[in-house]
Each structure stands twice: as C-alpha cells, then as structure tokens.
N, C-alpha and C positions, 0 to 999 in steps of 0.2 A: 569352489573346489581350497581355494589358499587358506578360508577362513576356515572349515576345521584344521587344516593341515597346522595354523595358529592355533588353534585348539589345543588339540591332541600334544603339536609339545609343551601348549607351557604348563596342559595337565601331567607329563613329566617329567617338566623342570620342575614344581609345585610336590611332587611324590616317588620323590627317589628312590622311594623303598620300595614301588608296585615296579618299579624296572628293574632294581637289583632283584628282586622274587625273581619275576619271569628268564633272568637271564636267569638265574642257579637255574629255576627249572628246565632250562631247554638243555642247559651242561650237563645235568642229570640226566635227561632223558638221550641224551645222542650218545656221552657213556655209553647205559644204559645201566647204571649205580643203582643197589636198593636202595631205597625213596628212605623206608625206615633207617637204613645207616647216617645214611646225608643227616638226615633231622636228627638222631642225638647227636651224632658229628657237630655239625651249627649247636646247639644248645651246646655241647660243650664248648665249643670258642666265643660263649656268646658268655658262658660263667670266668672262662679267660680275661675276657674283657671286662668282665665285670671287677676281677681280682685286680686288675692291672690299672683300672679303673680307680678305682679303692686303695692300692697301692700307693699311686701319685697325687689323689689327694690328701692321702696322712702326713704322706713326705713334707705336701708342698705348704698345709695346711696344720701338720704338726696334731690333729682329729682326729679319731675313730668317727665315721657316718655312720652310724644305725644301717639306715636307710640298703646303703652301699651292701655292707654286710648280708640283711632278711631281701634282699635282692637274688645275693648272690643265692641261699637256700634254698630258693622258690625255684630259680631254675632249675640249680641241681635237681630239687626234687618232684619234677617237672619232668623232666631225665628218664629219673630212676620210673615214671610210672610208666614213661610211654615204650619203657623198655622191657616193665614187666605187664603189660598190654601187649605187647609184640610177642608174648612164648606161644608157640601151641596151649600148652597142658600152664591158664595161668589160677596164679595166687592171688583169690578175694581180696585172704584180707589185709593180704600186703597192701595190696595198693586203693584199697580204703583208709590203711592206716596213715597212705601216707600223701595221701588228698580231704584227712582230717590234719597231718602235719601240714601242709599247706596254706587250709583253711584259718591254723591256727598264728603259721605265721604271715600271712594276708592279713590279718589283725594286728598283728604287733607289728604291720609292718603302718597301716593306720594309726594309730596312738605313733608310733616315730613321728612321720609329720606332723599329727594335729601338737601336738607336745611340742617341734623341734625346738629349743632355745638359740635357732634360730632366728622361730618367725620371732618370739618372744622380742628380741632383740628391733624388730621392725618395728612391734609396733610400742612401744619405749622415746623410740628415731624418731615419726609420727604424732608424738604424743612434744614430743621437744620444741617442733620444727611447729605442730598447730599453737606452743604460747608465744 
C-alpha cells in the first residue's frame, strides 16, 4: 500500500500539469461554470502569458523572438476556432479558413525553429571547441 502511495505521489510530483488540470476541472464542476467559456478564458490567459513572456524576453535580450510571436497567434486562432465551433449556427468557411491559417503558422514556427540564428551560434561554438 505504501509503495502505491509513493508511486502516485511521484507521478504527481513529475506531472504537475495533470494535477493542475484536475484541480481546475473540479473547480469548474463545483462552481457550475460553462465549460466552453472557461476553456476560452483559459486560452486568453495563455495568450496573455505568452505576450508577457515575449515582452520580458525583449526587454532582457533586446531581441524579439519570432517563435513567441507565432505561438501567440496560434493560440489566439485556436481560441477563435473553439468559439466558432461552439456556436449553434456554424460558419464552416470561417472555421476552415482559420484552420488553414493555423497550419500556415505551424509551418512558419517549424521554419523559425529550424533556421534559428541561435542554433547557428551553437554549431559555430561546437566547431570552435572541437578544434
């Protein structure tokens, strides 16, 4: 029994996201909040967090990382897709257009990570260290 409790405790210590999601879900159920509105508000909160991370990174390094900007747009567009799909009268063209734009932003994000200048700096430093 003690081993099982230790395993559960270890799981929650390593996976705090699951614990946070469970607590939020219980609060939503207890407060009888509209689940969809709660999801939209949580996505808006994530957008605000990403904006603050981008501003903080810009102030510290005097650089604007493209990855943060793209992440903000992707999350904001996902929020819009959720809002449009939850309506009783769905505008499928708008939903498909937003999904297409999200796909384009994902491609930009992959390219931004692949061709990041910071990665080139790392490769140059490794080559210098090897010599």
